[in-house]
C-alpha positions, -999 to +999 in steps of 0.1 A: -295-020+155-285+004+184-265+035+178-234+020+196-229-008+171-215-009+135-211-033+106-175-045+102-156-068+079-139-095+100-114-124+096-117-147+127-092-172+114-063-172+089-072-185+054-083-177+020-108-149+010-136-171+022-128-164+058-140-128+054-174-121+069-195-091+079-204-088+116-221-064+140-196-051+165-194-024+191-186+010+177-151+022+188-149+051+212-122+078+205-097+082+233-077+113+242-062+128+211-083+106+188-113+111+165-140+087+154-142+085+116-174+074+098-157+055+070-168+061+034-142+039+017-113+017+027-085+000+008-079-037+006-042-040-002-019-069-010-006-066+025-041-070+040-045-102+019-011-115+028-018-111+066-053-127+063-039-157+045-005-158+061+007-157+025+039-139+034+074-141+020+095-171+030+107-169+066+082-142+076+055-164+089+066-167+126+071-129+127+036-122+113+020-147+137+038-132+167+026-097+158-010-104+145-019-136+164-003-170+166-033-192+160-059-167+149-060-129+142-061-109+174-072-079+154-102-094+134-111-062+116-085-057+088-077-027+068-056+004+074-062+030+047-095+049+048-115+080+039-146+094+055-158+122+078-151+129+114-180+117+135-169+125+170-139+141+188-121+124+217-110+143+249-084+171+243-088+172+205-085+207+190-081+219+154-106+193+140-143+195+136-172+170+133-182+166+097-147+173+082-137+151+053-105+132+061-082+104+048-055+085+066-041+053+080-050+037+113-025+039+141+005+016+138-007-019+130-040-017+149-059-022+116-096-016+120-104+005+089-126-021+073-157-011+091-184+016+093-163+035+119-127+036+130-106+056+154-073+074+146-050+096+165-050+132+151-012+138+153-004+106+134-016+096+099-047+118+095-052+145+070-080+166+055-093+152+022-089+177-006-119+184-029-098+171-058-100+136-045-131+114-044-137+094-013-125+062-031-094+078-045-086+092-010-087+057+005-064+045-022-039+073-021-016+067+008-004+031+005+010+028-030+024+063-034+039+064+001+057+031-005+069+042-040+082+075-027+100+059+002+119+036-021+124+058-052+131+091-035+143+084+000+162+051-004+172+049-041+176+086-049+162+083-084+173+111-107+160+126-140+173+108-170+180+075-152+165+042-164+140+026-140+126-009-142+094-015-122+089-053-118+053-059-110+040-026-122+002-029-123-007-030-086-010-001-061+028+003-055+038-005-091+014+020-107+024+046-082+061+039-089+056+041-126+039+075-123+064+088-098+094+076-118+082+094-149+073+124-128+109+126-115+122+125-151+133+088-152+128+066-183+105+039-170+101+003-182+072-016-165+067-054-162+032-067-158+006-089-175-004-078-210-039-068-199-023-040-178+001-026-203-022+002-215-027+014-179+011+014-173+017+034-204-009+059-193+008+061-160+041+071-177+060+040-187+080+044-219+082+006-224+062-023-211+069-060-210+050-091-202+060-108-170+056-142-186+085-134-210+122-128-203+129-095-186+139-066-209+176-062-209+192-032-192+213-017-181+190+000-155+201+026-130+174+015-107+152-016-104+121-017-081+111-052-074+075-050-063+065-086-073+092-102-052+105-123-081+138-104-088+164-110-061+198-095-065+213-126-082+188-122-110+188-084-110+226-079-110+231-086-147+205-059-155+219-032-133+243-005-145+274+003-125+262+023-095+227+008-099+202+004-071+178-025-064+147-018-043+133-049-027+097-041-018+087-077-014+116-099-003+118-130+018+133-130+052+168-139+040+167-112+013+156-085+037+183-095+063+209-097+036+201-063+021+202-048+056+235-063+067+252-060+033+236-033+012+266-028-010+273-054-036+303-041-056+291-009-072+255-018-066+233-009-037+203-028-022+174-010-006+148-027+016+129-025+048+094-016+061+083+019+051+084+042+081+051+062+082+050+098+094+027+128+090+054+144+068+053+114+044+015+116+043+018+153+035+042+145+007+017+121-008-009+148-008+016+172-024+024+146-051-014+143-058-015+181-062+013+177-088-009+153-108-010+118-093-044+100-092-046+064-080-061+038-102-091+023-084-112-008-086-144-002-066-164-029-048-194-025-024-190-036+013-212-067+007-184-080-017-156-079+009-148-115+001-144-107-036-122-076-027-098-099-008-099-124-036-089-097-061-062-084-038-048-119-034-048-126-072-015-109-080-031-094-111-051-065-098-048-031-115-040-003-091-059-002-058-089-023-046-113+000-026-144-010-008-172+016-004-197+018+024 
């Protein structure tokens, strides 16, 4: 193998985990303001699995196809969250050095983290990896906690002493939201499969409930629906006056409805795509310094298909991370 190639995970067509393969591809070249990162670990999120399989909330399919490719993926190397070391600097880059350990998210929706190398713009979603994080933890850190913080802090304004229900609490976002809710002083109830109850309790949940049983009765000051199974019609009876419902995974109608009419009596709906920024990545690192550590399931690069199968299952615990 020549030095200008790399091994990369690819999905050349939409479908189940079986469409994942490992190919030899040209190594990317950093452009102006970019660095080349030698990837040590990358996350495989529920979002990655949804895009690969077009397993998206109702009404979102045409939008996803229009962005990622109508008949087949136009960005065949999936993955956004990564950790590694800087391998090369692009033109005009200053303040960074080859060999520096970093973590981050690839630019916009360009994907590409699921490979031996990726490029990222230095003034976007790139940060130095603290020694307190392993490479695998660093790859798992941004996605779940950034999403949880956007909803619980920025949109829902969760306060100490409030009651929070996390529906779908065992995945990357749910585990992060459970920890963050408790860290903010809320009383957290988590809903997940019984096998994940101990992990949710360790993350800070005061109470846990099995998703196969009726939801625990409120009233709750805030409900975060990560699983996408608790639209407002079902959540309303559980909400206290002035309660907020965060719709992390809603269908097209639910997203539009929440955007056009966020107020429902005394209740408020929160939704939308999380807006990434260097400031939000810095907040994630600050929350790590305050005690957050992501739950990680590790798989080697050769098991990329299994990583996507686990991410698609709906029953993973924390973050799925692939190591190279």
